[in-house]
One Martini backbone bead per residue (centre of mass of N, CA, C, O) as a GRO file, in nm:
protein
  110
    1MET     BB    1  23.882   4.354  -2.441
    2ASP     BB    2  23.711   4.099  -2.509
    3ASN     BB    3  23.788   3.824  -2.345
    4CYS     BB    4  24.055   3.980  -2.226
    5PRO     BB    5  24.358   4.074  -2.052
    6TYR     BB    6  24.338   4.330  -2.222
    7LEU     BB    7  24.417   4.693  -2.226
    8LEU     BB    8  24.328   5.010  -2.359
    9GLU     BB    9  24.474   5.316  -2.246
   10LEU     BB   10  24.397   5.629  -2.278
   11THR     BB   11  24.639   5.914  -2.281
   12LYS     BB   12  24.599   6.042  -2.585
   13LYS     BB   13  24.425   6.308  -2.775
   14ASN     BB   14  24.467   6.436  -3.126
   15GLY     BB   15  24.239   6.388  -3.309
   16ASN     BB   16  24.379   6.109  -3.488
   17LEU     BB   17  24.554   6.086  -3.231
   18GLU     BB   18  24.656   5.786  -3.043
   19ASP     BB   19  24.729   5.700  -2.702
   20TYR     BB   20  24.853   5.400  -2.529
   21ASN     BB   21  24.818   5.173  -2.286
   22ILE     BB   22  24.929   4.847  -2.214
   23LEU     BB   23  24.733   4.601  -2.057
   24PHE     BB   24  24.804   4.324  -1.824
   25SER     BB   25  24.647   4.246  -1.568
   26HIS     BB   26  24.667   4.568  -1.478
   27GLU     BB   27  24.948   4.597  -1.637
   28VAL     BB   28  25.198   4.771  -1.766
   29ILE     BB   29  25.361   4.664  -2.094
   30GLY     BB   30  25.296   4.925  -2.283
   31GLU     BB   31  25.274   5.093  -2.610
   32LEU     BB   32  25.043   5.289  -2.823
   33GLN     BB   33  25.043   5.437  -3.158
   34LEU     BB   34  24.791   5.616  -3.339
   35THR     BB   35  24.640   5.663  -3.669
   36ILE     BB   36  24.321   5.770  -3.774
   37HIS     BB   37  24.165   5.669  -4.063
   38SER     BB   38  23.913   5.608  -4.282
   39LYS     BB   39  24.085   5.351  -4.439
   40TYR     BB   40  24.297   5.347  -4.192
   41VAL     BB   41  24.557   5.225  -3.969
   42PHE     BB   42  24.833   5.374  -3.796
   43ILE     BB   43  25.130   5.251  -3.669
   44ARG     BB   44  25.363   5.431  -3.498
   45GLN     BB   45  25.363   5.249  -3.223
   46ILE     BB   46  25.504   4.953  -3.064
   47SER     BB   47  25.559   4.878  -2.710
   48ILE     BB   48  25.743   4.647  -2.516
   49LEU     BB   49  25.850   4.556  -2.239
   50GLU     BB   50  26.118   4.364  -2.184
   51GLU     BB   51  25.979   4.157  -1.968
   52PHE     BB   52  25.731   4.105  -2.211
   53LYS     BB   53  25.882   3.980  -2.421
   54ARG     BB   54  25.817   3.691  -2.604
   55LEU     BB   55  25.473   3.642  -2.523
   56GLY     BB   56  25.252   3.768  -2.748
   57HIS     BB   57  25.136   4.056  -2.705
   58ALA     BB   58  25.158   4.211  -2.975
   59THR     BB   59  25.000   4.013  -3.147
   60LYS     BB   60  24.729   4.038  -2.990
   61VAL     BB   61  24.690   4.342  -3.027
   62ILE     BB   62  24.691   4.348  -3.338
   63ASP     BB   63  24.461   4.151  -3.381
   64TYR     BB   64  24.255   4.329  -3.236
   65LEU     BB   65  24.273   4.578  -3.420
   66ARG     BB   66  24.175   4.435  -3.676
   67LYS     BB   67  23.893   4.369  -3.558
   68MET     BB   68  23.799   4.648  -3.458
   69TYR     BB   69  23.841   4.820  -3.739
   70ARG     BB   70  23.808   4.674  -4.021
   71LYS     BB   71  24.095   4.765  -4.141
   72PRO     BB   72  24.368   4.858  -4.248
   73ILE     BB   73  24.713   4.822  -4.155
   74GLU     BB   74  24.970   5.052  -4.093
   75LEU     BB   75  25.341   5.057  -4.127
   76CYS     BB   76  25.671   5.122  -3.989
   77ILE     BB   77  25.984   4.983  -4.008
   78SER     BB   78  26.248   4.979  -3.812
   79THR     BB   79  26.595   4.968  -3.897
   80HIS     BB   80  26.709   5.006  -3.580
   81SER     BB   81  26.532   4.734  -3.503
   82ASN     BB   82  26.574   4.406  -3.469
   83SER     BB   83  26.315   4.327  -3.313
   84ALA     BB   84  26.116   4.451  -3.515
   85ILE     BB   85  26.197   4.297  -3.765
   86LEU     BB   86  26.143   4.013  -3.650
   87PHE     BB   87  25.854   4.046  -3.568
   88TRP     BB   88  25.730   4.124  -3.848
   89LYS     BB   89  25.828   3.882  -4.005
   90ASN     BB   90  25.660   3.680  -3.835
   91TYR     BB   91  25.378   3.813  -3.858
   92PHE     BB   92  25.362   3.802  -4.187
   93LYS     BB   93  25.363   3.499  -4.273
   94GLU     BB   94  25.013   3.463  -4.240
   95LYS     BB   95  24.970   3.726  -4.413
   96THR     BB   96  24.832   4.001  -4.576
   97VAL     BB   97  25.087   4.184  -4.755
   98ALA     BB   98  25.190   4.519  -4.833
   99ASN     BB   99  25.434   4.696  -5.009
  100LEU     BB  100  25.430   5.031  -5.055
  101ARG     BB  101  25.716   5.146  -4.932
  102GLY     BB  102  25.986   5.050  -4.827
  103ASN     BB  103  25.888   5.033  -4.472
  104ILE     BB  104  25.589   5.020  -4.580
  105TYR     BB  105  25.288   4.863  -4.458
  106ARG     BB  106  25.000   4.639  -4.532
  107LEU     BB  107  24.732   4.508  -4.362
  108ILE     BB  108  24.500   4.276  -4.481
  109ASN     BB  109  24.185   4.213  -4.452
  110GLN     BB  110  23.978   3.901  -4.463
   0.00000   0.00000   0.00000
């Protein structure tokens, strides 16, 4: 990530499935799993380690993904994770978001 203390370290790639470690100042703080499609990117999972939560890391990584790919980001919000529900609710506040069906959403780039 240019001019940013974050780095996405590719750990596994199988076709359009990509898994990354999220590093902040050279320390692993979480993981990211993506499926890359021609018209959108699907976040299969973004996970920040407990000691690094609530510090804005996930928000900055997702914002970076939106700039990097320049196409819609889709995701499914886990209804089993209160922290995930709260995070995405806050993240969506000032974004253009479409509810595709159920718990699947699309972030639309402006």
